[in-house]
C-alpha positions as CSV (number, residue, x, y, z in Angstrom):
1,M,44.7,-76.7,-145.5
2,N,47.4,-74.0,-144.8
3,N,48.9,-73.0,-148.1
4,N,52.0,-71.7,-146.4
5,S,53.2,-75.1,-145.3
6,S,56.0,-76.9,-147.1
7,I,53.7,-79.9,-147.6
8,A,51.2,-77.7,-149.5
9,G,54.1,-76.2,-151.5
10,V,55.3,-79.6,-152.6
11,A,51.7,-80.8,-153.3
12,G,51.1,-77.5,-155.2
13,G,53.9,-78.2,-157.7
14,A,56.9,-76.7,-156.0
15,R,60.1,-76.8,-158.2
16,Y,63.8,-77.3,-157.5
17,I,64.8,-73.9,-156.0
18,P,67.8,-73.2,-158.2
19,D,65.7,-73.7,-161.3
20,Y,63.0,-71.4,-159.9
21,L,65.6,-68.7,-159.2
22,M,66.9,-69.0,-162.8
23,E,63.4,-68.8,-164.1
24,L,62.8,-65.6,-162.1
25,G,66.1,-64.1,-163.4
26,F,67.8,-64.0,-160.0
27,I,70.6,-66.3,-161.0
28,S,72.2,-67.5,-164.3
29,R,73.2,-71.0,-165.2
30,Q,76.9,-69.9,-165.0
31,Q,76.5,-68.5,-161.5
32,L,74.7,-71.7,-160.5
33,N,77.6,-73.8,-161.9
34,I,80.1,-71.7,-159.9
35,R,78.0,-72.3,-156.7
36,Y,77.9,-76.0,-157.3
37,A,81.7,-76.0,-157.7
38,I,82.1,-74.2,-154.4
39,I,79.7,-76.7,-152.7
40,R,81.8,-79.6,-154.2
41,W,85.0,-78.0,-152.9
42,Y,83.4,-77.6,-149.4
43,G,82.4,-81.2,-149.6
44,A,86.0,-82.1,-150.0
45,V,87.6,-79.6,-147.6
46,V,85.1,-79.4,-144.7
47,P,85.5,-83.1,-143.7
48,F,89.3,-82.5,-143.7
49,I,88.9,-79.5,-141.4
50,G,86.7,-81.6,-139.2
51,L,89.4,-84.2,-139.0
52,L,91.9,-81.5,-138.0
53,L,89.6,-80.3,-135.3
54,Y,89.1,-83.8,-134.0
55,A,92.9,-84.3,-134.0
56,G,93.3,-81.0,-132.3
57,F,91.0,-82.1,-129.4
58,Q,93.2,-85.2,-129.1
59,R,96.5,-83.2,-129.3
60,P,96.0,-79.7,-127.8
61,V,99.3,-78.3,-129.3
62,L,97.9,-78.9,-132.8
63,M,94.6,-77.3,-131.8
64,V,96.3,-74.2,-130.5
65,T,98.3,-73.9,-133.6
66,F,95.3,-74.5,-135.8
67,A,93.0,-72.1,-133.8
68,G,95.7,-69.4,-134.0
69,S,95.2,-69.3,-137.7
70,F,91.5,-68.2,-137.5
71,A,90.4,-64.6,-137.7
72,A,87.1,-65.4,-136.0
73,I,85.1,-68.2,-134.4
74,I,81.3,-67.9,-134.5
75,V,79.0,-69.9,-132.2
76,P,75.6,-70.4,-133.9
77,S,72.2,-69.7,-132.5
78,G,69.5,-72.2,-131.6
79,M,69.7,-75.8,-130.3
80,V,73.0,-76.4,-132.1
81,S,74.9,-75.0,-129.1
82,D,73.0,-77.2,-126.7
83,R,74.0,-80.2,-128.9
84,L,77.6,-79.0,-129.1
85,R,78.0,-78.8,-125.3
86,Y,77.1,-82.5,-124.9
87,T,79.8,-84.8,-123.5
88,E,79.8,-88.5,-122.6
89,D,82.2,-87.9,-119.8
90,V,80.6,-85.4,-117.4
91,T,83.9,-85.0,-115.6
92,R,85.4,-83.4,-118.7
93,I,84.6,-80.2,-120.5
94,P,82.7,-80.7,-123.8
95,P,85.1,-80.7,-126.8
96,A,83.3,-77.7,-128.4
97,T,83.6,-75.7,-125.2
98,A,87.3,-76.6,-125.1
99,L,87.7,-75.2,-128.6
100,L,85.9,-72.0,-127.4
101,K,88.2,-71.8,-124.5
102,R,91.2,-72.0,-126.8
103,A,89.8,-69.3,-129.0
104,F,89.2,-67.0,-126.0
105,S,92.9,-67.5,-125.0
106,H,93.8,-65.7,-128.3
107,K,92.9,-62.0,-128.1
108,D,93.5,-61.7,-131.9
109,I,90.6,-64.1,-132.7
110,L,87.3,-62.4,-132.8
111,K,84.6,-64.4,-130.9
112,G,81.0,-64.2,-132.0
113,I,78.2,-65.7,-130.0
114,I,74.6,-65.2,-131.0
115,C,71.3,-66.1,-129.3
116,H,71.4,-69.5,-127.5
117,G,75.0,-69.8,-128.5
118,M,75.9,-68.6,-125.0
119,W,74.9,-72.1,-123.8
120,L,78.3,-73.3,-125.2
121,A,80.1,-71.0,-122.8
122,A,78.1,-72.2,-119.7
123,P,80.6,-75.0,-118.8
124,A,83.3,-72.3,-118.8
125,P,81.7,-69.2,-117.2
126,E,85.0,-67.5,-116.8
127,L,84.9,-66.8,-120.6
128,V,82.2,-64.2,-120.2
129,R,82.5,-63.2,-116.5
130,G,82.5,-59.4,-116.3
131,R,82.0,-59.0,-120.0
132,R,79.2,-57.0,-121.7
133,V,76.9,-59.4,-123.6
134,T,73.4,-59.7,-125.1
135,V,71.5,-62.9,-125.3
136,H,68.1,-64.2,-126.1
137,N,65.6,-63.0,-123.6
138,N,65.2,-66.4,-122.0
139,L,68.9,-66.7,-121.3
140,I,69.3,-63.4,-119.5
141,G,69.4,-65.2,-116.1
142,D,71.9,-67.7,-117.5
143,A,74.2,-64.9,-118.7
144,R,74.0,-63.1,-115.3
145,N,74.6,-66.4,-113.5
146,M,77.8,-66.8,-115.6
147,G,78.9,-63.4,-114.3
148,A,78.3,-61.6,-117.6
149,V,76.9,-58.0,-117.7
150,Y,73.7,-58.2,-119.7
151,V,73.1,-55.3,-122.1
152,D,69.6,-54.7,-123.6
153,E,70.8,-54.2,-127.2
154,D,70.6,-56.3,-130.4
155,V,74.3,-56.5,-130.9
156,V,77.0,-55.9,-128.2
157,V,80.8,-55.6,-128.8
158,D,83.1,-56.1,-125.8
159,D,86.7,-56.0,-127.1
160,D,87.2,-59.3,-129.0
161,L,83.7,-60.6,-128.2
162,V,80.6,-59.8,-130.3
163,T,77.2,-61.1,-129.1
164,G,73.8,-61.0,-130.8
165,R,70.4,-61.2,-129.2
166,T,68.6,-63.7,-131.5
167,G,68.9,-65.4,-134.8
168,G,66.5,-62.8,-136.1
169,H,69.3,-60.3,-135.6
170,C,71.9,-62.4,-137.5
171,H,72.2,-59.7,-140.3
172,L,73.2,-57.1,-137.7
173,F,75.5,-59.6,-135.9
174,A,77.2,-60.6,-139.1
175,R,77.6,-57.1,-140.4
176,K,79.3,-56.1,-137.1
177,I,81.7,-59.0,-137.3
178,I,82.5,-58.3,-141.0
179,D,83.1,-54.6,-140.2
180,I,85.5,-55.5,-137.3
181,L,87.4,-58.0,-139.4
182,A,87.6,-55.6,-142.3
183,A,89.0,-52.8,-140.0
184,R,91.9,-55.1,-138.8
């Protein structure tokens, strides 16, 4: 049996992760309570933000106003972007791509796309046409077909667009975005 599997971990007596972190001295009970409060706050606020985003897709003026209040929009790596570009009506642009298009229309909003996140831009190739980007190795052809200029680097900045090669480079990608936002 592979001792690195999560099943082996549970069978081997794995504990609740926050308790284990406290036991090791990485986190105190007070810090844990603060984190729980933040999670509860997110649980109340994030669905409200989701409702606003949904309303924004139904009423573009609200969405433009709402999108104008963001400092950055980050497109995640992995299959999430493939799921986000799904649409029931193939004659219309997917709602998440519509949000991305609105963000790209605001030069003051920093756009971050990492790894397979570039899939979300595929229905609107004009967003990256002529721009310097990096993507996961198996998306290089897709990026070029969208008219983007592929750059063989881990993180690429092209004006208000930051792209990262893979999820494994997320620390470099995030650091670049944080640095750009901090400099504004």
